[in-house]
C-alpha positions in Angstrom: -101.6 7.1 -43.5 -104.6 8.9 -44.9 -105.0 8.9 -48.8 -106.2 11.8 -50.9 -106.4 10.8 -54.6 -107.3 12.6 -57.8 -108.5 15.8 -56.1 -108.2 19.4 -57.0 -107.6 21.9 -54.1 -108.4 25.5 -55.0 -107.6 28.6 -52.9 -107.1 26.5 -49.7 -105.2 27.5 -46.6 -103.8 24.3 -45.3 -103.1 23.4 -41.6 -100.5 21.0 -40.5 -103.2 18.6 -39.3 -104.5 18.3 -42.8 -101.0 17.5 -44.2 -99.1 15.4 -41.6 -99.0 11.7 -42.5 -101.2 12.1 -45.5 -100.5 10.7 -49.0 -101.7 12.9 -52.0 -101.8 10.9 -55.2 -102.4 12.7 -58.6 -103.7 15.9 -56.9 -103.6 19.4 -58.1 -103.2 22.4 -55.8 -104.1 25.8 -57.2 -103.4 29.0 -55.4 -103.1 27.2 -52.1 -101.2 28.5 -49.0 -98.8 26.2 -47.1 -96.7 29.0 -45.6 -95.2 28.8 -42.1 -96.3 25.2 -41.6 -94.3 22.3 -40.2 -95.1 19.2 -42.2 -94.1 15.8 -41.2 -94.2 12.5 -43.2 -96.5 13.7 -46.0 -96.2 12.2 -49.5 -97.0 13.9 -52.8 -97.0 11.5 -55.8 -97.7 12.8 -59.3 -99.0 16.1 -57.9 -99.0 19.6 -59.4 -98.8 22.8 -57.5 -99.8 26.0 -59.4 -99.3 29.5 -57.9 -98.9 28.1 -54.3 -97.2 29.7 -51.4 -94.7 27.6 -49.4 -92.8 30.5 -47.8 -91.0 29.5 -44.6 -92.4 26.0 -44.6 -90.6 23.3 -42.6 -90.5 19.9 -44.3 -89.5 16.8 -42.3 -89.5 13.3 -44.0 -91.8 14.7 -46.8 -91.8 12.9 -50.2 -92.1 14.6 -53.5 -92.3 12.0 -56.3 -92.9 13.2 -59.8 -94.1 16.6 -58.4 -94.3 19.9 -60.3 -94.1 23.4 -58.9 -95.4 26.1 -61.3 -95.3 29.8 -60.5 -94.9 28.9 -56.8 -93.3 30.9 -54.0 -90.9 28.7 -52.0 -88.8 31.3 -50.2 -86.5 30.2 -47.4 -87.4 26.5 -47.7 -84.9 23.9 -46.4 -85.3 20.9 -48.7 -82.5 19.0 -47.0 -84.7 16.8 -44.8 -86.9 15.5 -47.6 -87.4 11.8 -47.9 -85.1 11.0 -50.9 -86.7 7.7 -51.9 -87.8 8.3 -55.6 -87.4 12.0 -55.1 -88.4 13.8 -58.4 -89.4 17.4 -58.7 -89.5 20.2 -61.3 -89.8 23.9 -60.9 -91.1 26.4 -63.5 -91.3 30.2 -63.0 -91.0 29.7 -59.3 -89.2 31.8 -56.6 -86.9 29.7 -54.4 -84.8 32.5 -53.0 -82.9 31.8 -49.8 -83.8 28.1 -50.0 -81.4 25.2 -49.2 -80.6 22.0 -50.9 -77.9 20.0 -49.0 -76.9 16.4 -49.4 -79.7 15.7 -51.9 -79.9 13.5 -55.0 -81.5 15.9 -57.5 -80.6 14.2 -60.7 -82.5 15.6 -63.6 -84.4 18.3 -61.7 -85.5 21.2 -63.9 -85.4 24.8 -62.7 -86.9 26.7 -65.6 -87.3 30.4 -65.4 -86.8 30.4 -61.7 -85.4 32.9 -59.2 -82.7 31.0 -57.2 -81.1 34.0 -55.5 -78.9 33.1 -52.5 -79.9 29.4 -52.7 -77.5 26.9 -51.3 -76.6 23.8 -53.3 -74.1 21.9 -51.2 -73.0 18.3 -51.6 -75.8 17.5 -54.1 -76.0 15.3 -57.1 -77.2 17.7 -59.8 -76.4 15.4 -62.8 -78.3 16.6 -65.9 -80.1 19.4 -64.0 -81.4 22.3 -66.1 -81.2 25.8 -64.9 -82.8 27.3 -68.0 -83.4 31.1 -67.9 -82.9 31.0 -64.1 -81.3 33.8 -62.0 -78.6 32.3 -59.7 -77.5 35.5 -58.2 -75.5 34.8 -55.0 -76.3 31.1 -55.1 -73.7 28.9 -53.4 -72.4 25.8 -55.3 -70.1 23.7 -53.1 -69.0 20.1 -53.5 -71.7 19.2 -56.1 -71.8 16.8 -59.0 -72.8 19.1 -61.8 -71.9 16.8 -64.7 -74.0 17.5 -67.8 -76.0 20.2 -66.0 -77.2 22.9 -68.3 -76.3 26.5 -67.5 -76.4 27.8 -71.1 -79.3 30.3 -70.5 -79.0 30.9 -66.8 -77.6 34.1 -65.4 -75.6 35.6 -62.5 -74.1 32.3 -61.3 -70.7 31.9 -59.7 -69.4 28.4 -59.7 -65.9 27.4 -58.6 -64.7 24.6 -60.9 -62.3 23.5 -58.2 -65.1 22.9 -55.7 -67.6 21.2 -58.0 -67.5 18.3 -60.6 -68.4 19.9 -64.0 -67.5 17.3 -66.6 -69.9 17.6 -69.5 -71.8 20.6 -68.0 -73.1 23.0 -70.6 -72.3 26.7 -70.7 -72.7 29.4 -73.3 -70.0 31.8 -74.3 -71.7 34.7 -72.4 -72.0 32.7 -69.2 -68.4 31.5 -68.9 -67.4 34.4 -66.7 -69.5 32.7 -63.9 -66.8 30.0 -63.8 -64.0 32.5 -63.5 -65.2 35.0 -60.9 -62.7 33.9 -58.2 -59.8 34.8 -60.5 -60.9 38.5 -60.7 -60.4 38.6 -64.5 -61.7 41.3 -66.8 -63.6 39.5 -69.6 -64.8 41.5 -72.6 
């Protein structure tokens, strides 16, 4: 596996040959384009992505360890085939619409000020995840562990408490209706 360490990549359009079976350690990617790539067996350790485009990327056995995504576009990304060993990510002011998280251990992942429209969270461990100021319109939550997750400042979510474990999850008074949608109640 090729190693790239302590490098900054600025305004670069990546090809799959530059990413497959490569380890990036403590690298920063600024305004880079990864869209429409199929990436296999790459590893990102202590990396930061700022204003990068990952639209319609296909990830297979890719590792994100202590990786930050800031103001990135990750539309339609299936994260389900990530390498889960030491998986650790955070997202800030990013667009993840129509993406999919299935059967993943996402404990403690932060989604801050993100657009998560029509995202699928299915059979995930989302223990202590933060969805601060994020839009969860039409997001699907099924069979997840959401214990101690924070939804106090998120909006437009619809979570069925009968299909998810919510013990200790945090909600504000104005977001409680997102737990009662299926009952067709009028809350004022």
